[in-house]
C-alpha positions in Angstrom: -10.0 -28.8 -24.9 -9.5 -30.5 -21.5 -12.2 -29.6 -19.1 -13.0 -31.2 -15.7 -14.8 -30.2 -12.5 -13.3 -29.7 -9.0 -15.4 -28.8 -6.0 -18.3 -27.6 -8.1 -16.1 -25.4 -10.3 -15.3 -26.1 -14.0 -11.5 -26.4 -14.6 -10.1 -25.8 -18.0 -6.7 -27.5 -18.0 -5.7 -25.8 -21.3 -6.4 -22.3 -20.1 -3.1 -21.9 -18.3 -1.0 -22.4 -21.4 -3.3 -20.3 -23.5 -3.3 -17.3 -21.2 0.4 -17.4 -20.5 1.0 -17.6 -24.3 -1.3 -14.6 -24.9 0.4 -12.6 -22.1 3.9 -13.4 -23.4 2.9 -12.3 -26.9 0.9 -9.2 -26.2 1.6 -7.7 -22.8 4.6 -5.4 -22.2 7.0 -7.7 -20.2 7.5 -5.5 -17.2 6.6 -8.2 -14.7 7.9 -11.6 -13.9 5.0 -13.9 -13.1 4.8 -17.5 -11.8 3.5 -20.1 -14.2 -0.2 -20.2 -13.2 -3.3 -18.2 -13.9 -5.5 -17.0 -11.1 -9.2 -17.2 -11.9 -11.2 -16.8 -8.6 -11.0 -16.2 -4.9 -13.0 -16.7 -1.7 -12.1 -15.2 1.6 -8.3 -15.3 1.9 -7.8 -18.0 -0.7 -7.3 -17.7 -4.5 -7.5 -20.5 -7.0 -5.7 -21.0 -10.3 -7.1 -22.3 -13.6 -6.3 -25.8 -12.7 -8.1 -25.7 -9.4 -5.1 -25.3 -7.1 -5.7 -23.3 -3.9 -3.3 -20.6 -2.6 -3.5 -19.0 0.8 -2.9 -15.3 0.0 -0.4 -13.4 2.0 0.0 -10.7 -0.6 -3.6 -9.4 -1.0 -2.8 -7.8 -4.3 0.1 -5.9 -2.6 -1.8 -4.8 0.5 -4.9 -3.9 -1.5 -7.5 -6.6 -1.1 -8.2 -5.7 2.5 -11.6 -7.6 2.6 -10.3 -10.6 0.7 -12.3 -12.1 -2.1 -16.0 -12.3 -2.8 -16.8 -10.6 0.5 -20.6 -10.4 0.5 -20.9 -6.8 1.6 -18.5 -5.6 -1.0 -20.1 -7.6 -3.7 -23.4 -6.0 -2.8 -21.8 -2.6 -2.8 -20.4 -3.1 -6.3 -23.7 -4.4 -7.6 -25.6 -1.5 -6.1 -23.1 1.1 -7.4 -23.1 -0.5 -10.9 -26.9 0.1 -11.2 -26.3 3.8 -10.8 -23.9 6.3 -12.4 -20.5 4.8 -13.4 -18.8 8.0 -14.6 -19.6 11.7 -14.8 -16.1 13.3 -14.7 -15.4 15.9 -12.1 -17.3 18.6 -13.9 -20.4 17.7 -11.8 -21.4 17.1 -8.2 -22.0 13.5 -7.3 -23.3 12.2 -4.0 -20.9 9.3 -3.4 -17.8 11.4 -3.8 -19.0 14.0 -1.3 -20.1 11.4 1.3 -16.8 9.5 1.1 -14.8 12.7 1.5 -16.8 13.7 4.5 -16.4 10.2 6.1 -12.6 10.3 5.6 -12.3 13.9 7.1 -14.4 12.8 10.1 -11.9 10.1 11.0 -8.7 11.9 10.1 -6.8 15.1 10.6 -8.0 16.3 7.2 -10.4 19.1 6.3 -10.5 18.3 2.6 -9.8 15.4 0.2 -8.8 15.2 -3.5 -9.4 11.8 -5.1 -7.0 10.1 -7.5 -6.8 6.8 -9.3 -3.7 5.4 -7.5 -1.1 6.0 -4.9 1.4 7.3 -7.4 -1.1 9.8 -8.6 -1.8 10.9 -5.0 1.9 11.5 -4.4 2.2 13.5 -7.7 -0.7 15.6 -6.6 0.8 16.1 -3.2 4.0 17.4 -4.8 1.9 20.0 -6.7 -0.1 20.9 -3.6 2.9 21.7 -1.4 4.7 23.7 -4.1 1.5 25.7 -4.9 1.1 26.4 -1.2 4.5 28.1 -1.0 4.1 29.8 -4.4 0.9 31.5 -3.3 2.6 32.6 -0.1 5.3 34.4 -2.1 8.0 31.9 -1.5 8.3 30.4 -4.9 12.0 29.5 -4.4 11.0 27.0 -1.7 10.8 23.9 -3.9 13.0 21.2 -2.3 11.4 18.0 -1.1 13.1 15.9 1.5 12.6 12.1 1.2 14.4 9.2 2.9 16.5 6.2 2.2 14.5 3.1 1.6 11.5 5.1 0.5 9.0 4.0 -2.2 6.5 6.7 -3.4 5.7 5.5 -6.9 7.0 5.0 -10.5 5.8 8.2 -12.3 8.6 10.7 -12.7 7.8 13.0 -9.8 7.1 10.1 -7.3 10.0 8.1 -8.8 12.3 11.1 -8.0 11.3 10.6 -4.3 12.1 6.8 -4.5 15.9 6.8 -4.1 16.8 3.4 -5.6 19.2 3.4 -8.5 17.6 0.4 -10.1 14.3 2.2 -10.4 15.7 5.7 -11.2 18.8 5.4 -13.4 17.1 4.4 -16.7 14.7 7.3 -16.5 16.9 10.2 -15.6 16.9 13.2 -15.6 14.2 13.1 -12.9 12.5 15.9 -11.0 15.1 18.4 -9.5 15.0 19.7 -6.0 15.0 16.3 -4.2 17.1 15.9 -1.0 17.6 12.4 0.4 18.1 11.9 4.2 18.6 8.7 6.2 15.4 7.1 7.4 15.0 7.0 11.2 18.0 9.3 11.6 17.0 12.5 13.4 20.3 14.2 12.8 20.2 13.5 9.1 16.7 14.9 8.8 17.7 18.0 10.8 20.5 18.7 8.4 18.4 18.1 5.3 15.4 20.3 6.2 16.2 23.9 5.6 14.6 27.2 4.6 14.5 25.9 1.0 12.4 22.8 1.9 8.9 22.9 0.6 7.9 19.6 2.2 9.2 16.4 3.9 7.6 13.1 2.8 7.9 10.0 4.8 6.2 6.6 5.2 5.4 6.0 8.9 6.2 2.3 8.0 8.2 1.7 4.9 6.7 -1.1 2.7 8.8 -1.7 -0.4 11.9 -0.6 1.6 11.7 -3.7 3.8 8.9 -3.2 6.4 10.8 -0.6 8.4 8.7 1.2 11.1 9.7 4.8 11.9 10.3 5.5 15.5 7.9 7.8 17.3 10.8 10.1 18.1 11.7 10.3 14.4 8.2 11.2 13.3 7.9 13.7 16.1 11.2 15.3 15.1 10.0 15.6 11.5 6.9 17.5 12.7 9.0 19.8 14.9 11.6 20.6 12.1 8.8 21.3 9.6 7.1 23.6 12.0 10.3 25.4 12.9 11.4 25.9 9.3 8.1 26.5 7.5 7.9 23.3 5.6 5.0 21.0 5.2 4.9 17.4 6.3 3.5 14.7 4.0 2.8 11.1 5.2 2.6 8.4 2.6 0.0 6.0 4.0 -0.6 4.2 0.6 0.5 0.8 2.0 0.5 1.3 5.8 -2.7 3.2 6.1 -6.4 2.1 6.1 -6.1 -0.2 9.1 -3.1 -2.3 7.8 -1.1 -1.7 11.0 -4.0 -2.1 13.4 -4.8 1.6 13.6 -6.7 3.4 10.9 -3.5 5.5 10.1 -0.1 4.1 10.8 1.1 7.4 12.2 -1.4 7.3 15.1 0.9 5.7 17.8 3.4 8.6 17.3 0.8 11.2 18.0 1.9 13.1 14.9 -0.4 14.5 12.3 0.8 15.7 8.9 -0.3 18.6 6.7 -0.9 16.3 3.7 -1.5 12.5 3.7 -1.8 10.2 0.7 -3.9 7.0 0.5 -4.7 4.3 -2.0 -4.4 0.5 -2.0 -6.9 -0.7 0.7 -9.1 2.3 0.3 -10.8 0.6 -2.6 -10.0 -3.0 -1.5 -9.4 -3.9 -5.2 -11.1 -1.0 -6.9 -8.6 1.6 -8.2 -8.7 4.7 -6.0 -6.3 7.0 -4.2 -6.7 10.2 -2.2 -4.8 13.3 -1.0 -5.9 14.4 2.5 -5.1 17.9 3.5 -5.7 20.7 5.9 -7.6 23.8 4.8 -4.3 25.7 5.2 -3.0 23.8 2.2 -6.3 23.2 0.3 -7.1 26.9 0.3 -4.2 27.4 -2.2 -5.6 24.9 -4.8 -7.9 26.7 -7.1 -9.9 25.6 -10.2 -7.5 24.6 -12.9 -4.5 23.9 -10.6 -5.0 20.2 -10.6 -7.5 17.7 -12.2 -8.4 14.2 -13.2 -10.9 12.7 -15.5 -11.7 9.4 -13.8 -10.8 9.8 -10.2 -13.5 10.2 -7.6 -16.2 8.9 -9.9 -19.6 7.8 -8.4 -19.1 4.1 -8.9 -15.7 3.8 -7.2 -16.4 6.2 -4.4 -19.6 4.4 -3.6 -17.7 1.1 -3.2 -14.8 2.7 -1.3 -17.3 4.2 1.2 -18.4 0.8 2.1 -14.8 -0.4 2.5 -13.9 2.7 4.6 -16.8 2.3 6.9 -16.1 -1.5 7.4 -12.4 -1.1 8.0 -12.6 1.9 10.3 -14.8 0.1 12.8 -13.1 -0.3 16.2 -13.8 -4.1 16.3 -12.2 -4.5 12.8 -9.1 -2.7 14.0 -9.0 -4.9 17.1 -9.1 -8.0 14.9 -6.1 -6.7 12.8 -4.1 -6.1 16.0 -4.9 -9.5 17.5 -4.1 -11.5 14.4 -1.1 -9.4 13.6 0.4 -9.9 17.0 -0.3 -13.7 16.6 1.4 -13.7 13.2 4.6 -12.0 14.6 4.6 -14.5 17.6 4.3 -17.5 15.4 7.0 -16.3 12.9 9.3 -15.7 15.9 8.7 -19.3 17.0 10.2 -20.8 13.8 13.5 -22.3 14.6 15.6 -21.6 11.5 19.1 -20.2 11.2 17.9 -18.4 8.0 15.7 -16.0 10.1 17.4 -12.7 11.0 14.4 -10.6 12.3 10.7 -10.3 12.4 9.3 -6.7 12.4 6.3 -4.7 11.6 2.9 -3.9 13.1 -0.6 -5.2 12.7 -0.9 -7.2 9.4 2.1 -5.5 7.8 4.9 -7.8 8.9 8.4 -8.4 7.5 10.5 -11.6 7.9 14.1 -10.8 7.2 16.3 -13.7 6.2 20.0 -14.1 5.8 19.5 -15.3 2.2 17.7 -14.1 -0.9 14.0 -14.7 -0.4 13.2 -15.3 -4.0 13.6 -19.1 -3.8 11.5 -19.2 -0.6 8.7 -17.3 -2.4 9.0 -19.6 -5.4 8.8 -22.7 -3.2 5.7 -21.2 -1.6 3.7 -21.7 -4.8 4.3 -25.4 -4.6 3.0 -25.3 -1.0 -0.1 -23.3 -1.8 1.2 -19.9 -0.5 1.3 -16.5 -2.2 4.1 -14.4 -0.7 5.9 -11.3 -1.8 9.2 -9.7 -1.1 10.1 -6.2 0.2 13.7 -6.0 -1.1 16.0 -9.0 -1.7 16.1 -10.3 1.9 12.6 -9.6 3.3 9.4 -11.5 2.9 6.4 -9.1 3.3 3.2 -10.4 4.9 0.3 -8.1 4.0 -2.7 -10.5 3.8 -6.4 -9.6 3.6 -7.3 -7.9 6.9 -9.9 -10.6 7.4 -7.3 -13.3 7.9 -7.7 -15.5 10.9 -5.4 -17.2 13.3 -6.1 -20.6 11.7 -4.7 -19.2 8.5 -1.6 -18.1 10.3 -1.1 -21.6 11.6 -1.2 -23.0 8.1 1.3 -20.4 6.9 3.7 -21.3 9.7 3.5 -25.0 9.1 4.2 -24.6 5.4 6.8 -21.9 5.8 8.7 -23.9 8.3 8.9 -26.8 5.9 10.1 -24.5 3.1 12.8 -22.9 5.2 13.9 -26.4 6.4 14.2 -27.5 2.8 16.0 -24.3 1.9 18.7 -24.8 4.5 17.3 -24.2 7.9 16.4 -26.6 10.7 12.7 -27.5 11.2 11.2 -26.4 14.5 
């Protein structure tokens, strides 16, 4: 055993090989991971088993909104752990009711259904909208319109709404009744939404699809078409919601409110929780036995998520996200590299599109102490903890500039 100490933390130099060996032997190989083992984090920095530090621009894929070891969240977890961990949804619990009330107070919603993940929230939303039309005597209205570039999850219903052949083809046949229109194309949406449409689902800013913001006009047109044709509008805010874009909900600048909205990721800031937000007009059609979940909305997770929601939804917190997000976009645009095609996004959900495959850039980032993630083959997605500061942006820009220069672009 080779053990040393770095900055007060014990480092086991053999742990990396041991854990990677165990993972390779016993974990289903559905992920490709870099060759290090993360063991702890503080603020916006994580550390591997050998003590190397990485500035985190992934945040667990837009999840760890408050970073690592945030004192308030640690206290919330410890407090919640001293109470009820699980009761199932057969009984009333205080934390669930209070979190639901807080979310409704700061959204369009009248009611909330808690889930364990974003995929589960989308699955539930599919059931909710179909049940709405069934109860109203329009059981043939089953089609759901989604859009090119969308990502709504990997379970069969949500995967059916994620029109990417690589994800879908091995698992066909998928859920029938899906119509795919072009994202940000009003004419395409107009043609797709008919009297057979149960709902339209859209991300106000696409995440996995490449950090593509919807135009205000596009979202407004979706609302208009749904109202005219009796369909419901679903916004998938799993990645872009919960303050990620500098407003609590990413649809806010458009002035459009949906009938159903799904949340997850940052709602728990690392704890597994999702939510379906809905109006009474939809919720009134969901009766006991229509939908359920054993674990979701438990007292432990909802207690912690309530702390997270209250923290993120403060106006000063949102102002910080907008300020640092604007600074991030400005600094990325300053990089003088022929590899850069476009910088886009809002708040701390920013995409850097390159003219080349981004995989080698992300790989090189590990050597420079950066965690980065792609959004498609040519886009680097920056979705850091929402507590990131301008000084961290400066470090990113310096290191990324060097990486791009070494990859084939000129240094600024």
